[in-house]
Backbone as CSV, one residue per row, in Angstrom:
resi,resn,N_x,N_y,N_z,CA_x,CA_y,CA_z,C_x,C_y,C_z
1,MET,93.380,-158.896,276.562,92.932,-159.618,277.580,93.406,-159.076,279.040
2,ILE,92.609,-158.952,279.820,92.962,-158.456,281.067,92.975,-159.527,282.119
3,GLU,94.256,-159.725,282.667,94.466,-160.570,283.694,93.872,-160.238,285.142
4,HIS,93.093,-161.155,285.813,92.668,-160.879,287.014,93.818,-161.210,288.180
5,LEU,94.019,-160.212,288.875,95.026,-160.551,289.875,94.361,-161.197,291.090
6,SER,95.100,-161.899,291.721,94.603,-162.647,292.867,95.190,-162.208,294.088
7,PHE,94.358,-161.696,295.161,94.924,-161.271,296.446,94.237,-162.132,297.462
8,THR,94.867,-162.367,298.694,94.200,-162.980,299.748,93.560,-161.960,300.369
9,ARG,92.557,-162.158,301.329,92.032,-161.275,302.187,92.976,-160.373,303.127
10,ARG,93.857,-161.335,303.767,94.921,-160.772,304.449,95.663,-159.734,303.793
11,GLU,96.092,-160.033,302.687,96.842,-158.928,301.684,96.127,-157.712,301.596
12,VAL,94.935,-158.026,301.342,93.984,-156.589,301.060,94.029,-155.832,302.310
13,VAL,93.633,-156.572,303.432,93.507,-155.603,304.617,94.822,-155.043,305.002
14,SER,95.955,-155.792,304.753,97.357,-155.338,305.084,97.560,-154.038,304.214
15,ALA,97.294,-154.116,302.960,97.376,-153.008,302.046,96.470,-151.751,302.451
16,LEU,95.349,-151.968,302.778,94.336,-150.859,303.296,94.839,-150.225,304.598
17,THR,95.321,-151.011,305.318,95.897,-150.542,306.730,96.926,-149.711,306.409
18,LEU,97.863,-150.018,305.601,99.233,-149.262,305.327,98.740,-148.034,304.667
19,ALA,97.645,-147.879,303.614,97.350,-146.689,303.002,96.659,-145.903,303.918
20,ILE,95.747,-146.281,304.887,95.014,-145.538,305.864,96.223,-144.944,306.846
21,THR,97.155,-145.635,307.316,98.199,-144.957,308.255,98.934,-143.890,307.469
22,THR,99.396,-144.222,306.355,100.155,-143.236,305.503,99.324,-141.958,305.282
23,THR,98.212,-142.048,304.908,97.237,-141.090,304.642,97.246,-140.206,305.997
24,SER,96.812,-140.902,306.970,96.499,-140.353,308.477,97.950,-139.362,308.870
25,LEU,99.003,-140.222,308.638,100.216,-139.429,308.840,100.593,-138.205,308.037
26,THR,100.306,-138.316,306.799,100.362,-137.170,305.915,99.501,-136.098,306.411
27,THR,98.339,-136.350,306.728,97.079,-135.221,306.924,97.645,-134.656,308.509
28,ASP,98.218,-135.483,309.300,98.668,-134.841,310.667,99.858,-133.990,310.348
29,LEU,100.746,-134.250,309.399,101.878,-133.367,309.143,101.562,-132.225,308.505
30,ALA,100.601,-132.268,307.611,100.080,-131.058,306.886,99.389,-130.032,307.868
31,ALA,98.516,-130.746,308.828,97.922,-129.855,309.845,98.845,-129.193,310.770
32,GLN,99.924,-129.883,311.243,100.993,-129.441,312.053,101.615,-128.255,311.253
33,ALA,102.098,-128.446,309.944,102.628,-127.449,309.185,101.788,-126.128,309.063
34,ALA,100.314,-126.329,308.856,99.602,-125.154,308.673,99.505,-124.445,310.065
35,GLU,99.304,-125.155,311.213,99.298,-124.527,312.463,100.504,-123.731,312.611
36,GLU,101.780,-124.141,312.377,103.023,-123.581,312.517,103.067,-122.206,311.749
37,HIS,102.566,-122.423,310.256,102.567,-121.375,309.497,101.518,-120.293,310.086
38,GLU,100.271,-120.538,310.412,99.550,-119.540,310.772,100.045,-118.794,312.111
39,ALA,100.636,-119.575,313.040,101.178,-119.000,314.187,102.179,-117.913,313.930
40,GLU,103.177,-118.376,313.014,104.104,-117.552,312.408,103.697,-116.227,311.852
41,PHE,102.533,-116.456,310.951,101.847,-115.301,310.277,101.162,-114.231,311.088
42,ALA,100.577,-114.832,312.169,99.776,-114.129,313.147,100.612,-113.423,314.095
43,THR,102.047,-113.644,314.187,102.829,-113.110,315.090,102.807,-111.518,315.076
44,GLY,102.856,-111.048,313.918,102.820,-109.696,313.490,101.630,-109.025,313.820
45,TYR,100.420,-109.560,313.922,99.179,-109.005,314.178,98.732,-109.343,315.663
46,ALA,99.514,-109.866,316.496,99.032,-110.220,317.880,98.442,-109.101,318.603
47,ASP,98.922,-107.749,318.466,98.596,-106.787,319.252,97.388,-105.904,318.486
48,LYS,97.459,-106.032,317.235,96.290,-105.241,316.375,95.536,-106.090,315.490
49,PRO,94.287,-106.510,315.465,93.707,-107.280,314.517,93.559,-106.520,313.246
50,LEU,93.491,-107.436,312.275,93.206,-106.953,310.689,91.972,-106.717,310.652
51,ILE,91.468,-105.412,310.659,90.055,-104.931,310.440,89.490,-104.792,309.049
52,CYS,88.566,-105.683,308.521,88.161,-105.639,307.408,86.706,-105.154,307.205
53,GLY,86.467,-104.141,306.269,85.149,-103.442,306.150,84.638,-104.003,304.827
54,LEU,83.536,-104.730,304.808,83.035,-105.051,303.548,81.604,-104.367,303.296
55,LEU,81.639,-103.418,302.284,80.341,-102.708,301.861,79.424,-103.549,301.362
56,ILE,77.952,-103.472,301.763,76.916,-104.116,301.077,75.897,-103.404,300.914
57,PHE,75.223,-103.456,299.723,74.084,-102.556,299.241,73.198,-103.489,298.388
58,PRO,71.933,-102.877,298.304,70.768,-103.568,297.541,71.166,-104.039,296.227
59,ASN,70.790,-105.200,295.682,71.418,-105.768,294.332,72.702,-105.965,294.062
60,LEU,73.502,-106.226,295.005,74.885,-106.771,294.886,74.932,-108.059,294.488
61,THR,76.022,-108.340,293.667,76.210,-109.971,293.311,76.713,-110.720,294.487
62,ALA,76.017,-111.694,295.148,76.340,-112.307,296.254,77.844,-112.926,296.236
63,LEU,78.034,-113.626,295.023,79.360,-114.222,294.950,80.492,-113.216,294.997
64,ASP,80.553,-111.936,294.548,81.337,-110.952,294.643,81.657,-110.677,296.078
65,LEU,80.713,-110.906,297.065,80.845,-110.751,298.496,81.457,-111.949,299.183
66,VAL,80.704,-112.977,298.940,80.875,-114.266,299.787,82.076,-114.805,299.732
67,ALA,82.597,-114.969,298.543,84.034,-115.580,298.342,85.127,-114.732,299.190
68,PRO,85.274,-113.391,298.849,86.155,-112.810,299.585,85.903,-112.793,301.044
69,GLU,84.722,-112.726,301.427,84.356,-112.669,302.916,85.107,-113.905,303.638
70,LEU,84.862,-115.093,302.747,85.052,-116.212,303.501,86.631,-116.304,303.662
71,VAL,87.397,-115.900,302.644,88.890,-116.066,302.580,89.303,-114.866,303.766
72,MET,88.861,-113.698,303.864,89.233,-112.871,304.787,88.996,-113.307,306.242
73,SER,87.849,-114.012,306.500,87.487,-114.429,307.749,88.505,-115.428,308.197
74,LYS,89.073,-116.098,307.413,90.094,-117.159,307.880,91.528,-116.651,308.031
75,LEU,91.702,-115.300,307.814,93.007,-114.766,308.005,93.278,-114.752,309.432
76,PRO,94.637,-114.957,309.907,94.886,-115.029,311.422,94.491,-113.388,312.057
77,ASN,93.685,-113.577,313.003,93.428,-112.219,313.803,92.829,-111.275,312.893
78,SER,91.792,-111.712,312.165,91.156,-110.706,311.497,89.681,-110.625,312.039
79,VAL,89.058,-109.436,311.641,87.908,-109.084,312.122,86.981,-108.422,310.929
80,VAL,85.837,-109.229,310.538,85.297,-108.843,309.295,84.045,-108.162,309.632
81,HIS,83.582,-107.078,308.950,82.375,-106.537,309.076,81.716,-106.223,307.917
82,LEU,80.387,-106.661,307.969,79.686,-106.433,306.647,78.849,-105.053,306.977
83,ILE,79.122,-103.922,306.141,78.671,-102.641,306.246,77.479,-102.201,305.476
84,ALA,76.377,-101.703,306.045,75.343,-101.327,305.114,74.693,-99.914,305.689
85,GLU,73.956,-99.349,304.917,73.174,-98.060,305.215,72.460,-98.250,306.501
86,SER,71.745,-99.064,306.642,70.984,-99.479,307.690,71.123,-100.717,308.239
87,SER,70.437,-101.242,309.368,70.643,-102.575,310.112,69.747,-103.618,309.216
88,GLU,68.821,-103.070,308.405,67.898,-104.052,307.726,68.590,-105.032,306.961
89,PRO,68.224,-106.286,306.706,68.727,-107.207,305.736,68.917,-106.466,304.376
90,VAL,70.056,-106.829,303.729,70.062,-106.396,302.214,69.978,-107.456,301.305
91,MET,69.034,-107.395,300.234,68.884,-108.379,299.312,69.927,-108.185,298.084
92,SER,70.361,-109.371,297.767,71.397,-109.474,296.782,70.503,-109.530,295.339
93,ASP,71.207,-109.452,294.074,70.498,-109.527,292.819,70.017,-110.871,292.709
94,SER,70.204,-111.853,293.440,69.756,-113.242,293.218,68.818,-113.326,294.356
95,GLN,68.190,-112.382,295.188,67.257,-112.448,296.199,67.872,-113.066,297.387
96,LEU,69.111,-113.191,297.604,69.762,-113.589,298.892,69.794,-112.554,300.026
97,ALA,69.137,-112.793,301.190,69.212,-111.723,302.180,70.560,-111.778,303.072
98,ILE,71.180,-110.737,302.995,72.562,-110.647,303.815,72.357,-109.525,304.876
99,VAL,72.665,-110.146,306.125,72.401,-109.333,307.320,73.789,-108.553,307.625
100,PRO,73.558,-107.277,307.861,74.776,-106.499,308.181,75.148,-106.627,309.540
101,THR,76.448,-106.345,309.796,76.958,-106.556,310.967,77.000,-105.082,311.810
102,MET,77.005,-104.089,311.129,77.015,-102.745,311.408,76.659,-101.675,310.334
103,THR,76.289,-100.589,310.764,75.755,-99.630,309.872,76.842,-98.522,309.439
104,PHE,76.636,-97.623,308.638,77.650,-96.671,308.346,78.072,-95.925,309.481
105,GLU,77.297,-95.523,310.374,77.533,-94.729,311.718,78.337,-95.530,312.584
106,GLN,78.142,-96.811,312.547,78.842,-97.641,313.501,80.210,-98.168,312.992
107,CYS,80.453,-97.921,311.743,81.768,-98.279,311.191,82.900,-97.653,311.888
108,PRO,84.074,-98.305,312.078,85.164,-97.642,312.731,85.909,-96.726,311.642
109,GLU,86.265,-95.631,312.066,86.900,-94.586,311.196,88.133,-95.187,310.528
110,GLU,88.940,-95.849,311.070,90.103,-96.499,310.450,89.893,-98.048,310.163
111,LEU,89.987,-98.417,308.860,89.892,-99.685,308.508,91.283,-100.233,307.748
112,ASP,91.612,-101.527,308.137,92.792,-101.857,307.540,92.517,-102.247,305.930
113,GLU,91.286,-102.735,305.682,90.946,-102.926,304.290,89.628,-102.603,304.139
114,PHE,89.225,-102.075,302.920,87.911,-101.740,302.700,87.497,-102.189,301.215
115,PHE,86.426,-102.980,301.354,86.202,-103.757,300.184,84.735,-103.530,299.501
116,VAL,84.684,-103.345,298.310,83.481,-103.188,297.505,83.064,-104.087,296.554
117,PRO,82.087,-104.874,296.644,81.574,-105.935,295.655,81.078,-105.336,294.480
118,GLY,80.574,-106.191,293.637,79.991,-105.593,292.363,78.447,-106.068,292.300
119,GLY,77.915,-105.733,291.220,76.617,-106.012,290.752,76.058,-104.896,289.966
120,PRO,75.963,-105.145,288.505,75.437,-103.920,287.828,74.277,-103.005,288.335
121,LYS,73.140,-103.697,288.630,72.018,-103.053,289.118,72.115,-102.315,290.501
122,GLY,73.009,-102.981,291.254,73.145,-102.552,292.462,74.014,-101.246,292.337
123,ILE,75.232,-101.327,291.643,76.121,-100.314,291.366,75.568,-99.044,290.691
124,LEU,74.651,-99.252,289.910,73.840,-98.125,289.148,73.043,-97.546,290.213
125,THR,72.333,-98.021,291.176,71.564,-97.361,291.999,72.524,-96.741,293.232
126,ALA,73.580,-97.461,293.549,74.540,-96.774,294.504,75.210,-95.487,293.997
127,LEU,75.525,-95.448,292.817,76.069,-94.194,292.173,75.280,-93.027,292.286
128,GLN,73.874,-93.326,292.497,72.943,-91.934,292.845,72.633,-91.747,294.225
129,ASN,73.243,-92.623,295.136,73.119,-92.464,296.455,74.261,-91.632,297.159
130,ASP,74.015,-90.183,297.357,75.088,-89.414,297.725,75.967,-89.707,299.179
131,GLY,74.702,-90.198,300.162,75.261,-90.697,301.429,76.138,-91.852,301.170
132,LEU,75.911,-92.913,300.349,76.770,-93.989,300.245,78.180,-93.706,299.569
133,LEU,78.253,-92.818,298.777,79.330,-92.311,297.935,80.234,-91.571,298.977
134,ASP,79.658,-90.748,299.854,80.482,-90.032,300.953,80.969,-91.041,301.808
135,PHE,80.293,-91.957,302.170,80.801,-93.027,303.049,82.000,-93.838,302.417
136,VAL,81.948,-94.205,301.238,82.943,-94.831,300.495,84.167,-94.040,300.363
137,SER,83.921,-92.785,300.009,84.939,-91.746,299.822,85.786,-91.659,301.248
138,HIS,85.001,-91.441,302.232,85.684,-91.286,303.663,86.341,-92.485,304.010
139,ARG,85.697,-93.623,304.105,86.345,-94.730,304.802,87.702,-95.309,303.770
140,GLY,87.184,-95.103,302.593,88.219,-95.709,301.653,89.487,-94.818,301.642
141,SER,89.297,-93.754,301.769,90.435,-92.609,301.802,91.374,-92.796,303.028
142,ARG,90.828,-93.438,304.134,91.517,-93.537,305.397,92.029,-95.106,305.541
143,ALA,91.384,-96.005,304.687,91.742,-97.354,304.705,93.290,-97.604,304.306
144,ARG,93.702,-98.600,305.087,95.213,-98.803,304.645,95.201,-99.340,303.116
145,TYR,94.282,-100.182,302.882,94.306,-100.432,301.274,92.621,-100.765,300.968
146,ILE,92.321,-100.408,299.661,91.108,-100.768,299.329,90.837,-101.833,298.156
147,THR,90.029,-102.461,298.163,89.740,-103.681,297.130,88.475,-103.631,296.618
148,SER,88.188,-104.379,295.633,86.899,-104.411,294.899,86.928,-105.628,293.983
149,VAL,85.727,-106.047,293.654,85.457,-107.102,292.456,84.543,-106.733,291.514
150,CYS,84.808,-106.921,290.395,83.897,-106.777,289.342,83.623,-105.271,289.130
151,THR,82.223,-104.849,289.022,81.830,-103.354,288.830,82.229,-102.672,290.063
152,GLY,82.604,-103.199,291.081,82.840,-102.445,292.421,83.759,-101.495,292.249
153,SER,84.680,-101.659,291.197,85.762,-100.664,291.051,85.123,-99.399,290.432
154,VAL,84.037,-99.372,289.771,83.298,-98.322,289.283,82.749,-97.341,290.436
155,LEU,82.244,-98.006,291.563,82.036,-97.234,292.601,83.239,-96.572,293.323
156,LEU,84.195,-97.325,293.302,85.421,-96.699,293.913,85.828,-95.547,293.000
157,GLY,85.858,-95.610,291.819,86.293,-94.616,290.879,85.186,-93.235,291.062
158,ALA,83.971,-93.615,291.331,82.986,-92.482,291.379,83.214,-91.677,292.801
159,ALA,83.782,-92.483,293.691,83.953,-91.946,294.875,85.533,-91.182,294.966
160,GLY,86.090,-91.189,293.935,87.411,-90.437,293.741,88.456,-91.057,294.423
161,LEU,88.495,-92.566,294.503,89.632,-93.406,295.096,90.541,-93.886,294.133
162,LEU,90.303,-93.858,292.871,91.171,-94.609,291.992,92.224,-93.690,291.307
163,GLU,92.209,-92.639,291.484,93.076,-91.551,290.773,94.667,-91.777,291.038
164,GLY,95.386,-92.235,290.034,96.770,-92.545,290.052,97.056,-93.914,290.357
165,TYR,95.960,-94.780,290.331,96.204,-96.410,290.576,95.826,-97.061,289.514
166,LYS,96.291,-98.391,289.174,95.626,-99.086,288.254,94.649,-99.856,288.738
167,ALA,93.595,-100.123,288.077,92.413,-100.962,288.467,91.853,-101.836,287.431
168,ALA,90.897,-102.602,287.629,90.235,-103.525,286.893,88.810,-103.523,287.147
169,SER,88.059,-104.271,286.274,86.670,-104.350,286.352,86.057,-105.334,285.482
170,TYR,84.701,-105.466,285.530,84.016,-106.256,284.649,84.031,-105.693,283.078
171,TRP,84.267,-106.593,282.157,84.590,-106.229,280.707,83.363,-105.305,280.246
172,GLY,82.169,-105.660,280.742,81.013,-104.846,280.349,81.028,-103.390,280.631
173,THR,81.827,-102.979,281.583,82.242,-101.447,281.929,83.048,-100.884,281.156
174,LEU,83.423,-101.289,279.741,84.285,-100.604,278.935,84.020,-99.174,278.752
175,ASP,82.823,-98.915,278.638,82.488,-97.342,278.238,82.462,-96.537,279.386
176,ILE,82.597,-97.041,280.699,82.795,-96.453,281.828,84.238,-96.160,282.456
177,LEU,84.850,-97.161,282.282,86.184,-97.112,283.032,87.217,-96.152,282.248
178,PRO,87.164,-95.838,280.980,87.899,-94.673,280.336,87.818,-93.533,281.162
179,VAL,86.668,-93.280,281.880,86.563,-91.905,282.613,87.531,-91.994,283.729
180,PHE,87.776,-93.226,284.234,88.658,-93.296,285.378,90.155,-93.838,284.802
181,GLN,90.237,-93.956,283.596,91.575,-94.462,282.954,91.917,-95.723,283.516
182,ARG,90.976,-96.619,283.652,91.188,-97.936,284.214,91.030,-99.308,283.282
183,ARG,91.680,-100.346,283.310,91.628,-101.252,282.300,90.605,-102.526,282.958
184,PRO,89.721,-102.883,281.915,88.880,-104.039,282.430,89.375,-105.325,282.618
185,SER,88.764,-106.180,283.427,89.359,-107.688,283.518,88.102,-108.365,283.882
186,THR,88.022,-109.774,283.566,87.028,-110.563,284.070,87.700,-112.034,284.797
187,SER,86.727,-112.667,285.251,87.054,-114.044,285.816,86.522,-114.092,287.404
188,VAL,85.678,-115.285,287.298,85.250,-115.389,288.809,86.287,-115.721,289.701
189,SER,87.441,-116.414,289.165,88.634,-116.698,290.085,89.103,-115.353,290.637
190,SER,88.702,-114.176,290.426,89.408,-113.097,291.197,88.687,-112.750,292.435
191,ARG,87.510,-113.289,292.574,86.862,-113.255,293.796,87.715,-113.802,295.015
192,ILE,88.115,-115.146,294.658,88.857,-115.752,295.745,90.394,-115.201,295.608
193,GLU,90.916,-114.833,294.473,92.131,-114.338,294.533,92.349,-113.007,295.412
194,ILE,91.297,-112.220,295.300,91.370,-110.999,296.013,91.637,-111.148,297.529
195,GLY,90.920,-112.139,298.230,91.284,-112.669,299.515,92.502,-113.208,299.832
196,LEU,93.072,-113.966,298.747,94.297,-114.478,299.117,95.454,-113.626,298.928
197,ARG,95.300,-112.747,298.159,96.416,-111.448,297.935,96.399,-110.813,299.246
198,GLU,95.315,-110.658,299.996,95.472,-109.544,301.070,95.991,-110.396,302.251
199,ALA,96.575,-111.725,302.093,97.482,-112.382,303.084,98.796,-112.060,302.914
200,VAL,99.023,-111.449,301.899,100.697,-111.447,301.634,101.127,-109.906,301.230
201,LEU,99.909,-109.119,300.935,100.343,-107.775,300.372,100.677,-106.819,301.565
202,PRO,101.327,-105.858,301.403,101.643,-105.025,302.319,100.273,-104.171,302.449
203,ARG,100.200,-103.838,303.804,98.865,-103.024,304.162,98.876,-101.580,303.559
204,ASP,99.784,-100.939,303.173,99.703,-99.539,302.866,99.610,-99.503,301.314
205,SER,98.585,-100.173,300.626,98.486,-100.197,299.227,96.952,-100.281,298.792
206,ILE,96.777,-99.987,297.548,95.493,-100.143,296.998,95.605,-101.443,296.062
207,LEU,94.529,-102.150,296.215,94.459,-103.312,295.148,93.001,-103.531,294.757
208,VAL,92.688,-103.411,293.557,91.477,-103.794,292.800,91.636,-105.008,292.176
209,SER,90.658,-105.834,292.155,90.743,-107.146,291.713,91.086,-107.141,290.113
210,ASN,92.152,-107.914,289.839,92.708,-108.053,288.556,92.997,-109.444,288.344
211,SER,92.297,-110.174,287.522,92.432,-111.604,287.506,93.593,-112.184,286.693
212,GLN,94.042,-113.177,286.856,95.362,-113.676,286.113,94.894,-114.030,284.821
213,GLN,93.526,-114.076,284.464,93.178,-114.427,283.200,93.252,-113.221,282.289
214,SER,93.711,-113.512,280.941,93.809,-112.507,280.117,92.428,-112.035,279.703
215,TYR,92.221,-110.825,279.267,90.868,-110.349,278.865,90.729,-110.040,277.357
216,VAL,89.660,-110.121,276.718,89.408,-109.803,275.454,88.245,-108.596,275.394
217,ALA,88.652,-107.635,274.980,87.728,-106.325,274.717,86.931,-106.719,273.638
218,ARG,85.495,-106.478,273.978,84.386,-106.596,272.878,83.267,-105.711,273.221
219,SER,82.328,-105.431,272.333,81.211,-104.797,272.618,80.131,-105.641,273.418
220,ALA,79.301,-104.703,274.040,78.442,-105.831,275.141,77.563,-106.535,274.380
221,HIS,77.235,-106.310,273.178,76.284,-107.312,272.491,77.036,-108.348,271.688
222,ASP,78.330,-108.324,271.594,78.966,-109.322,270.828,79.199,-110.695,271.749
223,CYS,78.367,-111.585,271.522,78.438,-112.989,272.235,78.961,-114.048,271.215
224,SER,79.480,-113.776,270.208,79.760,-114.829,269.254,80.911,-115.705,269.578
225,ASN,81.887,-115.250,270.428,83.103,-115.879,270.800,83.037,-116.453,272.109
């Protein structure tokens, strides 16, 4: 049997007022702490912004791009560029139109971070585009660090940027990654993780998305588990 508790209207109003006041105070303190942390983090980048170049190409997977772009854009003193072969909108594999902010020719020679998203169909086509591969190789080799999500690491490997480094990719590229001697990994969470890691990693390093989730190697047709 459930006993019904009896409260007066004054007691309810008083309790709600206290709860709202406490929540407001907690929110204000959290906001203040966040501002202080951001100011402290940005101190080292006051004179030079963090330049992030995100490659976009037809039939890329939008999620692979959008999540890292969102996190990168929130980093203090960061400048994010969406870079494509031309200035025309680029269609993702889900038919989402993505508008570039600059072309290959307009891209700065020196990038702090160079990012490549994935997308099986898009990567397959990109691997046959010598101009795109040359761009990835040139900008990637000069960037302070390079990153990718999912099958984007295959493109980095084809451009000769992964030699001597540990990398990860989509499990379906098991037959491709051994060419680059790389280990596969999965997880949508890696798309967010990649952006978060950039806030704390040294700039002079290479990072290719490797999720916290353990992976299970299997053939592409095995969907039983």
